[in-house]
C-alpha positions, 0 to 999 in steps of 0.5 A: 914261239920265239923259244920254239924257233930257237930250239928248232934251229939249234936242234937242226945245227946239232943234228946236221953233220956240217952245220951252217952257223952263219945261216943260223945266226942270220935266221935268229938275228944273233951272233955266231958266238951266241949260236955256239953258246946255245949249241953248248946249252942244248947239248947239256940241258936239252930242250929245257935250256930254251925255256926262260928262267922266269917262266911261270913265276909271278913278278915281285910286285904282283898282288896276291889272289887272296888280297884281290878276293878280300878287296872284292868282298870288302867292296861288296859287303862293307864299302858298297856304293863308294867310288873307287878313289874313296874306296882306296882311301878306306882300304888304306885307313881301315883295312891296312891295304895300301894300293893305287887307285888304278890297281883297285879299279882293275881288280874290281872291274875284272869282276865287272864292278863299276864305280858310281862315278864311271864316265859315260865313255867308259860305261859305253865301252864296258856295255859293249864288251858285256853285250859281246860276252852275253851273246857268247854266254853258253847258259842263261845263268851266265848271261844274267850274271853279266847283265847285273854288273852294269851301272848307270853313267853319271851326267856332268854339269856345265862349268863356269868361271869361279868368283874372284874372291873368297866370300864373294858368292856362296852357292846354297842348296839342299839335297835329299838322300838316304844318308843312313839306311831307312832315313831320308834326310835333307843336307843343307849345304853352302859352298864358296864359289871361289875356293869350292870350300864348304862353309856351312852344312846341316842335316834336317828332316826336310828342306826348311828355314831352320836348316838354312838358318843353321848354315847361315849361323855357321857362316857368320860364326866361322867366317863373317858376313858374305857378299852374296848368296846364290840359291834356287827359287824355293819359297824359303828364299824368294818373294812371290807377289800374289794377285792381291793389293794387300800386304798381309796376303803377300808371301814374304821370306824371312831368310831374305829379311835376315839377309837384308839386316846384314847387308847380304845380297840374295840371288836365285835361279831356277836352273840347277846348272847355274849353281853347278859347284854345289850340285856337283859337291852334292854328288860327291857327298852322296857318294862318300858320306853315307859310307862314312856315316855307316862306318861311324855307326851313326843312327840319329840326325843329331849325331850326324850333325855332330859328325858332319863338322869333322867330315867338313874339315876333311872334305875341305882339306881334300877338295877345296882350294887354299883359301889363304891365297885368295883375298877374302871379302867376308865382313867382320863376324857379328856378335853372337847376340846379333846373330841370335836376334837376326836369324829369327822367325817372325809371325803375327799373333793377337792377345787373347782374353787371358792377356797371353799369346798362343803359338804352336799349341802353347800359351805365352805371357809377356814379361818386362825386363824385370820379369813382371807380366804386362797386360794388353787388352784382347785383340791387340796385334803383336809380332811373335818372334822366336830367336835362333837360340829358341828364346821367344819375344814379342813386339807390340805397337812397333815400340815395346818388346817383351820376353815371352814365357810359356805357361805350363798346363799344370803347376809343378807344386801346390801352394797349399799342399806342398811344404817345400813350395816357394813363391817364384821370384821374377827374374830379370829378363833380357829385352832387345834394345828398342832400335832393333829391326824387329820393329814392325814399321821397318819390317813392312817397309822392306815388304813394300820395297820387295813388292815394288821390286817384283812389279818392276821385274814383271813390267820388264818381262812383259 
């Protein structure tokens, strides 16, 4: 409109026998000298003179249409379900397309592709816009295409102050998700509350004691003994007293016993918002990690756990606070032997008529430190112990600890028919020291202490 106005005023001056240049300058808001310049240009070039030279040209920093189409196709076919920040990083890393997050967001949102992490306010705005477009749609096909671009908004968790020290409070949780197509695994995760740093992560098929033991082992090996764990009220962590006075019928968690041996406090809550940091980080991992697993070609849970170690370092570098600037209250890392013996599972078994113990459909014989079998009469109660590395032991009479060796169903070779048969020599077996906390008397004292603790809480709540 501004160009048309200039053209009409200058044309009127050129056609008028006595042009009033002062009135024209006042109308266009310019000087008489510029009026003379435009008159000369009109007489030389005509109406074309008033068209801006950059009209119809694209700016130098314009993103080409083929690049926009490539970005949209990559998101829909290869990087789907990635949030836009992560998608921008993936484009730069794998496709050689370096753009800002805002540019990528505008390109995708122009096709009504919304981020999985879109805010509620923006989601409402776009919903309103899409509804208006849907009402104005001329065909039902066009209306259906607009409707399919809507995505659900994400709810935010409430915030609370961070802990003061690194290792003071570790939030622990497990999240089930379809991390690879067709396989739902449980990611066991531990987050430091002060720094937001991942200190342990492990995939398992279910939320199990084994998964949390692997996370605990990573924490003890890499950082040391923390001050406190904060978890949900899963039976893996909490002790719930039954309506029976017998200790044998009480439910006891072995994770809590391992924490007790290392001096780690264990606190639980049934409210997810109480451990909001690990809950929010679960959402971050669910948004990013499946894309990374798919691009890396991960198909098995074993390969996923190996790949997870590399991803944890990248996530910590990107999302956590520098832990070197925050005072650490982790105690000194225990030895590998102590970690192995502490993160153990315990259960009671009785000796059968063959002087053996049965566990998980396998039979085991008891061996002393010289590798020789020891015998107890039928019905002797023992504590069956499986260490973190898989080795098995048993404790008899609160005093004697023996190594266990599985009895195969069939002999590997025959003494009478195989010429290369050699009589197996007993090997010296490692036996934990007699003061080890596997002794049952200490175990039952801790169970009794837990029972009194829950009795006091029930009285206080009543």
